C-alpha positions in Angstrom: -12.9 -6.8 8.0 -12.4 -10.0 6.0 -13.3 -8.1 2.8 -10.5 -5.5 3.5 -8.0 -8.3 3.9 -9.2 -10.0 0.7 -8.7 -6.8 -1.3 -5.1 -6.6 -0.3 -4.0 -8.6 -3.3 -6.1 -6.7 -5.7 -4.5 -3.3 -5.1 -2.6 -1.5 -7.8 -0.6 1.1 -5.9 1.0 2.3 -9.1 -2.3 3.5 -10.4 -3.4 6.7 -8.6 -7.0 6.1 -9.7 -7.2 2.5 -8.6 -10.8 1.9 -7.4 -9.8 -0.6 -4.7 -7.2 1.8 -3.1 -9.6 4.7 -3.3 -12.3 2.7 -1.5 -9.8 1.5 1.1 -8.8 5.1 1.7 -12.5 6.1 2.0 -13.0 3.3 4.6 -9.9 4.5 6.4 -11.1 8.1 6.6 -14.7 7.5 7.6 -15.8 4.0 8.6 -17.5 3.9 12.0 -16.0 0.6 12.8 -12.5 0.6 14.3 -12.1 -3.0 13.2 -12.6 -2.0 9.6 -10.2 0.9 9.9 -7.6 -1.3 11.5 -7.9 -4.0 8.8 -7.5 -1.4 6.1 -4.4 0.0 7.9 -2.9 -3.5 8.0 -3.5 -4.2 4.4 -3.2 -1.0 2.4 0.0 -0.5 0.5 1.8 2.7 1.7 2.4 5.1 -1.2 2.7 8.8 -1.6 -1.1 9.0 -2.2 -2.0 6.9 0.9 0.5 8.1 3.4 -1.4 11.3 4.2 -4.5 9.3 5.1 -2.5 6.8 7.1 -0.8 9.6 9.1 -4.2 11.1 9.8 -5.0 7.8 11.6 -2.4 8.7 14.2 -5.0 11.2 15.5 -7.8 8.6 15.6 -10.1 8.6 18.6 -9.2 4.9 19.2 -5.8 4.1 20.7 -5.5 0.8 18.8 -5.9 2.6 15.5 -3.3 5.1 16.4 -0.9 2.3 17.4 -1.6 0.4 14.1 -1.0 3.6 12.1 2.4 4.2 13.8 3.3 0.5 13.4 2.5 0.4 9.7 4.5 3.5 8.9 7.5 2.4 11.0 7.5 -1.1 9.3 7.5 0.6 5.9 10.3 3.0 7.0 12.4 0.2 8.3 12.0 -1.8 5.1 13.1 1.2 3.0 16.1 1.9 5.3 17.2 -1.7 5.0 16.9 -1.7 1.3 18.8 1.6 0.9 21.6 0.1 3.2 22.0 -3.0 1.0 21.9 -1.0 -2.3 24.4 1.5 -1.1 26.6 -1.0 0.7 
């Protein structure tokens, strides 16, 4: 879990082949520990490439993972909406 948080700063979301992002997505899809999946959800940058895997977490067996997935997507959506409002305004 600590490793997932440490990797947050090393992500390069602009690079679709970024090894760190790819490994975070691998952990998100298949790690047996819900703590690891939740840590990855809280630290991964939401991009077009990662959004599908994040949305899959809304069907996770654990309720806390589903809640985290919805929370992360809604925070990102709110940030984009605010940005668009200020740019357009």
